[in-house]
C-alpha positions in Angstrom: 116.4 101.8 48.4 117.5 102.4 44.7 116.2 106.0 44.9 118.3 106.7 48.1 121.4 105.2 46.6 121.1 107.2 43.3 120.5 110.4 45.3 123.6 109.7 47.4 125.7 109.1 44.3 124.6 112.3 42.7 125.2 114.1 45.9 128.8 112.7 46.1 129.5 113.6 42.4 128.2 117.2 43.0 130.4 117.5 46.2 133.5 116.5 44.2 132.6 118.9 41.4 132.1 121.8 43.8 135.4 121.0 45.6 137.2 121.5 42.3 135.5 124.8 41.7 136.3 126.8 44.7 135.9 130.6 44.5 139.7 130.9 44.4 139.9 128.7 41.3 137.1 130.5 39.6 138.7 133.9 40.4 142.1 132.7 39.1 140.6 131.7 35.8 138.7 134.9 35.7 141.8 137.0 36.4 143.7 135.2 33.6 141.0 135.8 31.1 140.5 139.4 32.3 144.3 140.1 31.8 144.2 138.5 28.4 141.2 140.5 27.2 142.4 143.7 28.8 145.8 143.4 27.2 144.2 143.0 23.7 142.6 146.3 24.2 145.6 147.9 25.9 148.0 147.1 23.1 145.6 148.8 20.6 145.4 152.0 22.8 149.0 152.1 24.0 151.3 150.6 21.4 154.3 152.6 22.6 154.1 150.8 26.0 153.7 147.4 24.5 156.8 148.3 22.4 158.5 149.2 25.8 158.0 145.6 26.9 154.7 146.0 28.7 153.7 143.1 26.6 152.3 139.5 26.7 155.6 138.0 27.6 155.9 140.4 30.6 152.3 139.8 31.7 152.5 136.0 31.5 156.0 135.6 33.0 157.2 138.4 35.2 153.8 139.7 36.3 152.0 136.4 36.5 152.7 135.9 40.2 151.1 139.2 40.9 147.8 138.0 39.4 148.0 134.6 41.1 145.5 133.2 43.7 142.7 135.5 42.5 144.5 138.7 43.5 145.3 141.8 41.6 148.4 143.8 42.2 148.4 147.6 42.8 149.8 149.9 40.2 153.1 150.3 42.0 153.7 146.5 42.2 153.0 146.1 38.5 155.2 149.0 37.6 158.0 147.6 39.8 157.6 144.2 38.1 157.8 145.9 34.7 161.0 147.8 35.7 162.5 144.6 37.1 162.9 143.2 33.6 165.7 145.7 33.0 168.9 145.1 34.9 170.4 148.5 34.0 170.4 152.0 35.4 171.0 153.7 38.7 168.5 153.5 41.6 167.4 157.0 40.7 166.7 156.0 37.1 164.8 152.9 38.2 162.7 154.9 40.6 161.9 157.5 37.8 160.9 154.7 35.4 158.6 153.1 38.0 157.0 156.5 38.7 156.5 157.0 34.9 155.0 153.5 34.5 152.7 153.6 37.6 149.9 155.6 35.9 150.1 153.3 32.9 150.0 150.2 35.1 147.0 151.8 36.9 145.2 152.2 33.5 145.9 148.6 32.7 144.6 147.4 36.0 141.5 149.4 35.6 140.9 147.6 32.3 141.4 144.3 34.0 138.9 145.2 36.7 136.4 146.3 34.1 136.8 142.9 32.4 136.4 141.1 35.7 133.1 142.8 36.6 131.4 142.7 33.2 
């Protein structure tokens, strides 16, 4: 009887533990860590872009929703979020800036993916 009760208790604790560690939660934590680690490398390789506000503040505020729920944005979404920080310029200037940033955003996302799948 004691053995059965102890086994049931352990089983209940394990169920509660697993419920708190859904694959979505694990991925969200992994994404956050991957973004952080990728950015550390990115800022060394591309200081001119970090000086152009593709920086930690941008990643952890404006871009954070794009990395939520275990998802990764595409390069265009990330470039649009970066450009969205600046409330100046004509639509043509904004589009040109997004087009210029998109390959850089793609490089950053590649670095994030590399960190995720290490």
